[in-house]
C-alpha positions, 0 to 999 in steps of 0.5 A, a space after each residue: 644319563 639314561 641306562 636301559 637294560 634287559 632282554 626280549 620284551 622287558 627292559 628296565 630303565 634308570 635315569 638321572 639328571 638335572 632339569 633346568 626351569 625358570 621361576 615361572 615354570 618354563 623350561 627355557 629362559 627368555 633372552 630378553 625378559 619383558 619388563 626390564 631389569 626388575 623382571 630379569 631378577 625375578 626370573 632366575 634359573 633353578 635346577 631340579 633333580 630328574 631321577 626315575 626308575 621304569 619299565 619298558 615293553 618293547 618287542 624286538 621287530 614289533 611296533 608297540 612301545 609301552 613305558 612306565 616310570 616313577 621318580 622325581 618329579 612325577 609318574 610317567 606312562 607312555 604309549 608309542 609306535 616304533 618305526 
């Protein structure tokens, strides 16, 4: 779930969710793991919390987007172009 609130240029962002990864650190689980059944037992899926609070600078009608957020699992900084 993602909530963005604010007016004009400044917006607050709140995010909460789950991140699914296998034990090797991949985001997607392969359909047929190499190595057979022993390998498939090793590559079990894990779920991690994804919680963050951030700030977004987004001028209405402008093209610049600047976003920062802090939370679990890490700190994020984004620079973008709106079209």
